[in-house]
Each structure stands twice: as structure tokens, then as C-alpha cells.
N, C-alpha and C positions, 0 to 999 in steps of 0.2 A: 764087617764092611772095611776091607784095608783103605786106606787113605795113602796118597802119594805126592811127593813133593818131588818134581823134577823139571829139568830146562826140556819144553816143547819146542820144537821146530816150525817154524811158519811153513806150511805147503803151498796154502794159497790166501792171497788176498783180494777180495772184489769189491767193487763196488754195487749195492741193489739200488739205491737210491741216491740221492745227492750226500745225506746224512745217515745210510744204514749201508754197514757192511757185513759181509759174509768173511768169516777167517775160520780157515781149515788149518787143525795143527798135527802133527806128527807126536802123538804121546801115547803108544802101544798100552802102557800099564793102566790110564785109567780108560781107554777104549775095550780093553777087553771086560773091565769090572763095572761100568757104568750102567745105570738103569736108567728109564725114562721120569724126568721130572728131577733128576739130580742136578748139581752145578761144579763147576769149578771157580777158585777163588786165583785171579793173576797178580801179580808183581808187574807193574805196566812199566818201570823203569829202574835201571840199575841204583839211582841216586835214592837221595832218603824225601826227594818230594816228587809225585805224592808219596806219603809216606804208607800209606794203609793199601791192602791188597784190593782189587774191585772183583765182584760176585757176577758171574756170567752165567745163566742158562742154558743147556749144553742141546741144543737142536738137533742134532743127530751125530751118531758113531758109527764107524765102521771095524769091526773088532779084527777083520781079516786084515784088512789096509792099515790099522794101530792108528787109525784119526778120528780124530770128532771136530764136528763142527760147531761154530758159534754166529748167532747172528744178532747184531748190536747196534744200537743208535749213538753216534755221537752226540754227548751230553755235557762233557766236562773236560779238563784237563787229563783226567786218566784213559776215559776212551779216546781221546784225541791223541795222546802218546800210542795207543795201540793201533791207531789206524795208520800210523806212520809205519809200522811194519811191514817188512817185505819177506819175499821167499827167502829161506836159510836163516832169516834173524830166528833169534831165539826169546824165550819170554818163560819166566817162571809160573810154573802151574801147579797147583796143589787140588787135589780132587781124586776120584769122585767124592763130593761133600752131599750130606744130607740125607733126607728121604724120599724116595721117589712116590710114584704113583702105584696104587695096589691094582695089578691088574683083573680085570673081571667083567662080569657081561656079555652079551651075546650082539646087544644092539646099542653100541655105544654114541651117545651126542658128547661132542667136545666143542668148547664155546670158548673164545678168546678175543682178547681188545689189544689193539695197540703191540707191543714189544712182548705181550703175554702170549701171543701165537706161537713165539720162539721155542719151548719147550713142547708146546701139543704136536710139533711136527714129529719128532723121536716116538712121543706116543702115539701116534695114528700111525707108524711104521710099525710100531711094536705089536699093535692091536690086530694089524693085519693078519691071517685073511677076514677078520670080522668086516661087516661092511659099517665102516667108519664113515659118520658125516660129521663136518665142522661148521660152526656158525661164529663168523667173523664179522668183528665190526670195528671202525676205524675214521677218522676225520672228513676225508675224501679217498678220490680212486687215486691219486697220486702218492698217498700214505699206505694204500693196500693192495700190495706185489704180494701178498699171500695166496693168493688163488693158483699161482703159476708154480706156488712148491706144494701146496698140499692137493693139487689135482690129480698129482701122480700116486698119493696114497690114500685119498679119501673117494667114497662110493661120491658122495654128494656135497658140495659145499653151498653154503647160505650167506650171504652179504648184507650188511647194513653199512651205511657211511651217514654221518651228520648232515650232510649236504645234500644227500642223494644223486651224487655225482656216480654212483655204481650202486646196484643193488637196494635195497629198500631204504628208505628214507626214514633216518630214527639209530636208536641203539640197539644192541642184541637185544636188551631185555624187554624189547619192544615187540620183537618177531620170535621170542622164545616162546611165550604162551601158545601161539598157532601152531608152532613145528610140535610140540608136545600135546597138542590137541590130535593133529592129524596121524603122525607117526608114535607108536610103541617103543621107545625107546626104553632101555633098562638100568642106564646108568649116564651120570653125566660128570663130563671131567670140565674144570674150569681154571682160567690162569687170565691175570688182566688186571685194572686199576680197581681197588678196593671198591669203591661205588657199583661198578658192575658185579663184582664178586657178590657182595650182598643182594643185590637185586634178584641175581641167579641162584644163589641160595633159597631165597624167598618164594621163588616160583617153583626151583625142585621140590621143596617142603608143600608146597598146593597140589602140587601133583603127585607128591607121596613117590619121586624116584630117588634112590642113592645120589649122592653127589660129591665128590671130591674136588678142593679147590687146592691151587698153588699161590703163597701169597708171596709177593714181590715187595720184601721189606728190605731195606739195606742193613747188610749183613756184613760187619766190621772185620770182624775175625774168621767167621766162617766153622770154626770149631765149637762153640759153645763157651767161650769163656770170657767175651766182654761183656755179654747180657744186652747187646746193644737193638735186638730184634725179639724179643718178647713180645708176643700177643697172648691177649685174656683167654682164657677157655673158660669151660663149664666147672664149677664147684669152686670158683674163686681162684682159681691158681692161674698162672701164666706160664707159658711153653716157650723154648727157643726155636724161633723159625730156622735157624740154620742147622740145627741138629735133630730136633722133633720135629721138622717141617721140611723143606717148605710145603710139601704137599699134608694135607689133611682133610679129616672127614669134614664135611661142612657142619654137622652138629657139634662137633668139638667146641669151635670156635665160637667167641661171643662179640657179633659185630655190632 
């Protein structure tokens, strides 16, 4: 699949919560090619600071309109600069990058935690009209704005929060065994913190359900050159998350 480096124009930038933004970019070359689970690398400033590009999951794409949508949290200098962009500003965009999800199964369950839910939005839309369900987790109700986004593309949403302010109190991995006992899902797709992913993988193995995971490593170059994002896999080898992933079959990765 081709990779494009292009100046993408900002179509819309809006706040979802105080520190979470939704950015829509006009970049037809990437919107036509992208698959669920892939990402883009943005150069957020014209100066040499910050020097490196920043990786962002693609939360949605509209090939007809030529746009992609990113949902991101302001966590540092790079994302703070990105949040200042306004309509008709431009940002240097490289993509689509990485290997996305393998689309299969008839009854999928998506499991996401925190900002790991972003790539699952496009995955849910891609899986339609399958009866997609999503299990999502966050610290509290204020951080769990995701149901409003997923309700349009999922049959059911299941929610956990650390403080119990919405949904079941606990982690996604607390509720997951109960869901797998009640419903015969035939594949699990997961993205989120590594502790959550390792728990999901363990439970999927216990229930003998195929599982794909999207790893959230920092990918400095995005094209497999710097080797900053490698992960250990079976056979004593290491693979590059930015090009071999970020999506892997759960059984490949050593947790």
C-alpha cells in the first residue's frame, strides 16, 4: 500500500472534553487508501521543535469527502501545538501507515480503554452491518464520552469505569468474562493500555476466541527505520509496531 506525504488542510477542529479534541483533515490521498487500524504521522510545526512527527490513530475516514478524523488528547508540546490549528490551516501528514485490522468473524466484540477506543470507531464502521458490540473502559463518566460516538455504529455498548460513575465499576477485564459467557462472540478486537491488552488476551485464550490487538507504542519514525517501537514476539524475535503492526494477532506477541 502506498504512503503519502502531503499538506492536509484542517476542515474542522472541536473540543470533545477539555483536553480531548476531534480533528478533521482534508487529505483525499489518504482517505481513499486507509484501512481500519492504520495511523498517520503528523509534523505539528514548521520549526525543528518538536523535531519528530507524532503518530495518531485514524478514528474515521470518508473516502467520498476525502477526509480523515483524528481523536486525540492533549498530553504534551506536540498535541498542544496541534490543538491550536484552525480551519484552513495546514499540517504535514504522512500515511496511511502500519498494518490494520483483519476483518473477519460474524459476531465481533471490540474492547477499548481510554484513547485506545479511537481506532475502534473506524473498525466498528468497517465491520457494519455485522452486529458489532463494544466494551469500553475509562476512569470516570467525564472521560467516557465514547458512547455518543459508538452508539451510531454499534448494536450494544458495555461500559466500565474505575469509580463506577457510569456503567459497571471496575475494569473492562472484570466485565469481559461475563460477556463472553452470555454471548457467543467469534472474534475480539482490542486497543488500549498494555495492562488491559494482556488481560484481554489471557481471557480470550481461556474462552478460545481469536483476538487481535492494536499496540500503543510511541512510533518515532513511523516507517520502520528507527526501531524505537519494536515488541517481542514468539520465536525469540522482535517486530516493528509501526510497520508490522500496530495490529497483531494476540498469540504473536509476548506479554
